[in-house]
Steps between C-alpha positions, in 0.01 A plus 500: 500500500332836482601835644587643834383853580769707671426841643772764468542875505619709209715814528192712570406265790187382319404141572501285182447133429756309293399164351785252479404236248620144542345244265735214585316203650502122515365277226237365740373845593503617140294215354256517792359804316363270227131439567268221396364558149774746399630529145878460515742599223815287484820570309756249382630273231628146472816418689424752775524812285408801724287270712415610855563146624515593868158668481347214305623252761365718781154510342503123460618446859225725636233318301617155606508607867183712516293433187541864395515679267255297294291542184766717340506611137859482379618682187839457334632582153779244463573152630616484861652198672735202483253225399517378862435711811591862423328787326135439417529161668487688833144604416383163367300395804131424490307785662791743489434611143160532335605642166826523304560730203841387382706565192702178520439193715765233429719592798223391739373145430301518824303800379455335160351198675262718703385661175448164337294379796291822499608586853571855386371732231782490245546791259780613274598847382782558251812594696538844347130573537519413872796734552339784309166445672669554837620834365154595373342403833755711683428795273126472562422444133210280382709195420747414226390558140706296256488274196711241683303180545248545218415163348676306776359312798496820711255658256154479670355365173736203529564397862537827689822387666320230697709186557255275686130449571524682833600825329201723435474829317737678261809704571449709187235632265506589131469870420519705183686832497527706181387196307777284645420189698681476834485317829441685825656307785294590803660661807468352848599607848847396614515467879860392550820495293788277610810633325875485532800729477868506588523787751247704697513766766268553796281734296429217255703625205601193298791445263517215246867555422603142571198331341520319164181664366243769582196322351172642641618581853411870484171443315377250761599732785322790330185293456485385862578841649253692287229242572545578869683173555834397650841482336736260676861486387772246562862615465837350576647808669363786706685831469491835676255766387670720243752238395319398180562730201174633360574339162535161668152506657254314276213483753462818709425469870167677449366176350643259757338382824746244635857389435636159596875439493606149401883477515479159330325642193668359189499613140358163395427172673853385417706818456548717811629803310657576163548869412521418128137387524380822665676718244734653757816388323608322183695183546580160352218249492560141610582269211229239452621143463464347153147379435408185308375554146119475520184576310475831686820618336375397156186708547696797636739490205220508247306767692811720508483522120207740553727755670600822328757755605370790707180322598336548841449151642322313774570143607241288674538224757604150392638405160512865379762586760726268301503769231626751757767255610607444141527873434713545814723202416565638154590846636212668319336682793596842364314438174153513658303681769407222739212541745307297753162593642629553853635835375856397412696588187818338376736276691526125512173332589488229763299193414271242657386586852693827478309624196445872559853563625779644287866572562656825379173658385512835324175638646232414755160669491168430672293211367187704410717731291661204326157370408404848375792465259381157390133598472584796280686286248859546616597134455630385164533127574383281786620142550237312698407141577183311414311217662246450222452635147177461303360528150410869546854582610392543863759423768435367850746529787258585781297185568631155416332174592254689719783649708514877551836620371439868429671710233714735709590776255442276196176662382628856536818409311368260234211723400717807448833392349529569128624144454449213743702181475339213692751235602410150615533129440270346240351256751560399861523217752710205394645646181830340402718683250843444353671824406840526335688489176278769357182292526205426726374146552180431694525173692173543690222754465371671814177403667375860522404677178571873514375599153128456562174583326402748775708609798372444852528873568582796273797687645587659165246546223600422142193683374590821682860470377388473137269798543786707640749387235728337756767255383510163675741208462468165680832316537522133597786254465343324202310775317450875478159660440381854428168673552332624182157652435405164345615297800809325636760428235777242531813666361796284608576148614801354675753300300424130540131555575224352285241775454201269486598241762677722755312829467164500323378167640593617851289818487128533567455757223619530144731795434567664167786301345716616208604250236859498627541637856840648575741293708628642829879554496694184582731705724220530756508122542876472537655502845 
């Protein structure tokens, strides 16, 4: 790594020095540049999406062997890991990390446990805010000024993004500009960025041409470089200088300090390479095997009634991705503009652990720019999940049962879509349902109540939504609710459900109830 100075003579016999740049190095040498106490920006998504797995493993190996680097602050916008040993799990060692500012935590149970035991300072930033804050840091601006997060748990008047007792201080402050209340998310120094690409040359120019998303790769590199830090890149293939077309370079060599080639780098933990997922070609998608008829499909069918032709959409993780699957199965993809927060438009979304991937996408842009689109009101409808819903219309997905979950891009999306459709089961844990023949029968109610008097944490504020005139629908398998200025209104019930016994008596608050609620279409309950 580095450069070799070669003396030569030009045509006029003057002695000149030529610097030959070579930034290729080993993973061990690259991560040795990370010092104790550094703030490290990580990029990735569930399932291994653009994750620099080789670098993560090298950092973990060095710590386990030497005890360094230690006391790191780790910042990431989206969830990273496999719920076992990869991703953020590589950093979940006592002493290695002092503080985590993460957008989404579920892919690392080990880090969640450390947060719960107060072994780290645990903070959360909305995923889009984290991406855009990297950009603002890189540009030398005084933080990110935005309405995103007002009234939620990241608002310093609520919880300030703190997820445990060990977390001290606020990540944002309330400011007023031209009479408008905003949050200023405070900048911080980024010492190292660990990012990934597909190809790189010896000068450090990086192409993402075979990656399934751009997310915040450039923004994190910009932040680290302009803070005087290090940018370390993992790629699958090294190429000769000059081989990469200028249009293909997404991170210029001027920003990069070290390049590590990992020939085993895969597109996801399970998929080595699929050019339909990187947008290089269009091709047939594998046919999913038939799925059993479940409550998830019932909810997706009813939620899909909220669609309208020409709408710009976003689908969240979990039950909402069933709406995307339904739209694809019915051949209706060309009726809507489909987006996901990773920066992808169109295509067929992958589900479960591969959420964030899409086959045959129509466009891929950087994550911060995608969140600019969302923040400015570009989304017509968002389909998102919910963990808890309360009497004020607030929704919680970020902290459940004392466990740090994190919102990912939920706050940025939910707060800004013109209409948000929350999709989830009415209750949880032990619920037994019988669905078929156009009816729903409840054989056993769940042990966990999800419609509560007050949510454990406010990830989406009903009050702020009412003030902004936002439309909100809450879809469950046994009832549908809507947010009104007067409170939560029950508008529909499932066929076969007793309103009093199966709905109202199973809620911790009393909604507005019309004399005769509408009945959800029987077709939704027919296999």
